[in-house]
KETIKOL-921317 format. One line per field, with one value per residue (C-alpha): residue number from 1; residue in three letters; x, y, z. Coordinates in steps of 0.1 Angstrom, whole numbers, m for minus. Example, Ala and Ser with C-alpha at 12.3 -4.5 7.8 and 13.67 -1.06 7.14 Angstrom:
# KETIKOL-921317
num <- 1 / 2 $
residu <- ALA / SER $
X <- 123 / 137 $
Y <- m45 / m11 $
Z <- 78 / 71 $
***
This chain:
# KETIKOL-921317
num <- 1 / 2 / 3 / 4 / 5 / 6 / 7 / 8 / 9 / 10 / 11 / 12 / 13 / 14 / 15 / 16 / 17 / 18 / 19 / 20 / 21 / 22 / 23 / 24 / 25 / 26 / 27 / 28 / 29 / 30 / 31 / 32 / 33 / 34 / 35 / 36 / 37 / 38 / 39 / 40 / 41 / 42 / 43 / 44 / 45 / 46 / 47 / 48 / 49 / 50 / 51 / 52 / 53 / 54 / 55 / 56 / 57 / 58 / 59 / 60 / 61 / 62 / 63 / 64 / 65 / 66 / 67 $
residu <- MET / ALA / TYR / ASP / PRO / GLN / GLY / GLN / GLY / GLN / PHE / GLY / ALA / ARG / PRO / GLN / ARG / GLN / MET / TYR / ASP / VAL / SER / GLN / MET / GLY / LEU / THR / CYS / ALA / GLN / CYS / GLY / ASN / PRO / ILE / THR / GLU / LEU / PRO / PHE / GLN / PRO / SER / ALA / ASP / ARG / PRO / VAL / TYR / CYS / PHE / ASP / CYS / ASN / LYS / ALA / ARG / ARG / ARG / ASN / PHE / LYS / ARG / ASP / ARG / PHE $
X <- 81 / 54 / 17 / 0 / m38 / m44 / m25 / 0 / 34 / 64 / 43 / 11 / m23 / m35 / m67 / m99 / m109 / m142 / m164 / m193 / m225 / m232 / m257 / m285 / m265 / m266 / m229 / m212 / m176 / m163 / m143 / m164 / m199 / m204 / m225 / m206 / m222 / m193 / m163 / m135 / m142 / m171 / m174 / m177 / m197 / m167 / m145 / m149 / m151 / m138 / m147 / m121 / m108 / m105 / m89 / m64 / m55 / m52 / m29 / m7 / m5 / 2 / 32 / 45 / 42 / 60 / 94 $
Y <- m426 / m450 / m443 / m455 / m457 / m464 / m433 / m454 / m440 / m444 / m436 / m457 / m448 / m413 / m406 / m403 / m367 / m356 / m345 / m320 / m324 / m289 / m300 / m280 / m248 / m244 / m238 / m235 / m234 / m198 / m206 / m229 / m227 / m265 / m274 / m284 / m310 / m320 / m303 / m313 / m282 / m261 / m232 / m196 / m169 / m146 / m170 / m186 / m223 / m243 / m278 / m306 / m300 / m262 / m264 / m289 / m266 / m236 / m255 / m266 / m229 / m216 / m239 / m230 / m192 / m194 / m207 $
Z <- m224 / m237 / m238 / m206 / m210 / m173 / m163 / m143 / m141 / m118 / m87 / m95 / m108 / m112 / m93 / m115 / m121 / m107 / m136 / m131 / m151 / m165 / m192 / m174 / m175 / m213 / m216 / m250 / m260 / m261 / m293 / m315 / m299 / m293 / m263 / m232 / m209 / m186 / m171 / m147 / m126 / m114 / m139 / m128 / m147 / m151 / m171 / m205 / m209 / m239 / m252 / m251 / m286 / m284 / m250 / m263 / m292 / m269 / m246 / m275 / m288 / m253 / m249 / m283 / m276 / m243 / m255 $
***
């Protein structure tokens, strides 16, 4: 499957994700410590948050470990 920069697939465009501005919360990545200013979800105090790069690496490792 070819890269599709607009997110359009067989069934049309994927809806734009709502991003939450969390810059005032002072969040940092649980792995690398970089500041986080925007998330695609509302964070909760009982779960760690990761920056885009660390989350991408975690997802890649999770898929590799499962199979």
